[in-house]
N, C-alpha and C positions, 0 to 999 in steps of 0.2 A: 382534564378529565383523566382517571386511572383506567388501567387496563381492566377488562371483565370479560370473561368468556360467554357471559349471556349475550353480548353484542357480536353479530355474524362478521361485521366490519372489523372488529377487534381481532377477531380469530383470523382473518385473511391476513390482518397486517403481521400477525404472530407468524403465520405460515411463511409469508414472505423473509420475514428475520430469519428464521430457522433456516430457510434454503439458503440464504446468504451465508450463515454461518457454517452450515454443513459443506458448502461448495469451497469456501476459502478457508475455512479453519478445519472441518473435518477430513476433508479430502488431503490435505498436506500430512496430517497425522496418519491417515491411513496410507499414504505413499511412504511415511517413514517406517512403519512396521512392516509393509509389503511392498518394497520396492520393485518397480517395474522397469524395462528397458523399453523406452519409446521409440519405435522404429522410424526412420526417416520417412516423412511423406513424398519427398522428391525423388524421382527416378532419371536415370542416364536417358531415359527414353522419351521423356517429357520434353515438349516444345518450349521454347523461352516464353510464348505465349500463355502457354498451360501452366507453367511455374508462376509467372504474373498474377494470373488467375486465382490460382490455389492460395498463394500469398495474400493477396487481398482479402480473400474469403476467411482465412484465417485470422487475418487482423480485425476485421469485422466483426467475427464472431467472438474473439477475444474482449475487445473494447464493448461489445454489446452486453456480454456477460458481467464486466466490471460496471459498465453504467448501470445497469438494472439492480444488481447487488448492492452498489454502493450508494447510488444517487437515489433511484427510483424507490427502493425499499423504505429508505428512511422518511422519503417525503411522503410515502403511503401511511406509514404509521402516525407522522406527525398530523397527517390530515384526518384519518379516520380516529385514531386514539385520542390525541391531544386537540383534535379539533382547531388547528392553528391555520392562520392565513400565511401566504409565501413571507409576508414581513414577519410575521412571528416565527417562520421557521429559521429566517436568517438571524434574528435575533438570539435564539436558542443556540444555533450554530457558530455565533459569533463571526458571522460574515458582515462584516462593516467597513465602510470608507472612512468613517471617522478614525484617525490615528493610523491612517495606512502607512505614512512615512517612518513613522516610529517602529510600526510593526516588521516593516521591510528591513529596517536597520538590525533588528533583533534577529530576524531571520538569518540575515547574512553572517552575524556574529554565531549564529547555530550552525551554520555551513562550515566555518573555520573550525569551531570546536568539534564538530563531528568527523572531519577529515583527520585531525590530529589525534584524537581518539581511535580512529579507524587503523590510522598507521602503527599506532602503538599496539594495539590488540592484533592486528594482523601479525605483525613481527612475532609477538610472543605465542601467538598461536601456531605459527609455522615452527618456531624454535622448539615448542613442547611436543607437537604432533610429529614434526618432520614431514609434513603434508607437501605436495607439489604445490606451490603457489598459484599455479596457473589454474588449479582446481578451485579456488577461492571465489572466483567470480561466477555469477550466473549467465553471463553474457554468451560465453561458447555454447550452452543450452539454447539459449535464445536464437542464436545464428543458425541453428539447423531448421528453422522455420522463417526466419525474418531477415531481410536485408537490412543494410545501415540505416537508408530513410526511414523503413518501417520501425526500426528500434528506436528512432528519434521520436517519431510519433507516440510511440508507446510511453517512452520515458517523459514525455511532456504531458500527454493526457492523463495516464493512470495516477499519478501522484494527487493531483487534484479530487479525483474520486476517491482515493484511498484516505485522504484528509478528511473528506467530507463525512467519511464513513467512521473512521477510528477516532481522530481528533474533534472530531464535531458531534456525530449523533450518538456515537457509545460512550464517548467521553462525557456528555452531558448527561445520559442516562445513569452511567455508573457512579458519576459525582454525587447525584441525588440519592443513591443506594447507600454509599458508604464513604462520601466524602473526597477531596482532591487526591490525596494520597491513594485511596483505592482505586481511584479512577486511573491514575497514571500506571500502577503496576498491572491492572486489568487490561487495559487496552494497549499497554506494551507489549506484554507476553501474547496477547492474541494478535498483536501485529506481526511478532516473531514468528509465531507458528505459522501464519499465513505464507511465511516464506521459506518454509521448510522443504517445500517440494523443488525448489531451485538449486541449493547446494548443501546438502548436509547440515552439520551443526552450525558451522560459520555464519552462513548467510542469516539463521535466525537468531544467532547472538547479537551480531552487528544489527539486525532489525529492531530487536528489544531495546538496545543502547539508544538507536535512533529514535525510537518511539518516545523513551523517557525524554530525550532532549527536546524532541517536538511538542511534547504534552507540555514541558516546563516553559518553552517558549510561549505558548498559548496561553498559560496561566499568567506569564508576565505581562503580555501585550494585551490580552484578553481580545484577541482578534486572530481569527483561524488563518488569514491570509499570511501570516508571519511562517506558520508550518507548511503553508502550500508553496510559498517561495522558495523556502529553504530546501523541502522534499524535491521540488522540481530541479532546482539547480545543482543539487548533490547529484541526482541521478543523470542529468545532463553532462554533469562535468566528468562523472565516473565513466560514463559510456566514451565519452571523447578521450579520455585518459587511456582507458583500455585498447582504444584503436590505434593509440600511438604507443602501446605496450608498457604503460605505466599505472595500470589500474590496481587499487588495493580492494576495492569494494563497489557494488552496485546494490 
């Protein structure tokens, strides 16, 4: 079924999708144009229990927004607009167990290519801009709010939600609008824009490139698990390398 403004349920689905795009695409663009210094929420007067409670609350809110925007909203669209069952949704999203081994293999290949490209681009970017390499990662920003265990939880859970939305739902919709190349470009650019609020242009550039690689591997394997696997391991490896002082990107 195609979208129509005549159906209230379709309008609800559109409002939900608009909210997701506004939060994760619109806000980063706004923060780029009007940068704001985010003050630390932790003070020296807080007890350890208060800090843990605040961190747990921040982590819950972060994951809740991600889950609703990237998982619930697409499911609402598929249910209200496309009238699909859960099985039908999984088919559209290419979340399938068939060919899982091949998907994971290509996911691993994508990881290797992504890190090689990131190293080259990172070195070139530092050479051209003379920027401090410690500013290329978004992890220091995240460390203002989250401890290392919380960061690992974020980088393990969030990639699934992002892939569900960008390389799953949005990719499927944009492919129907303009074909594979159009879908790769649009979803990768939007994925890059969503990372603008982390660390200036570099994070967005790397995210666009990663988006292209993840889109290609999904097209190659016809399985979203390839991108989920690659994205998750890239994030986990990047966080681990950063902790040991060797990170180029996250």
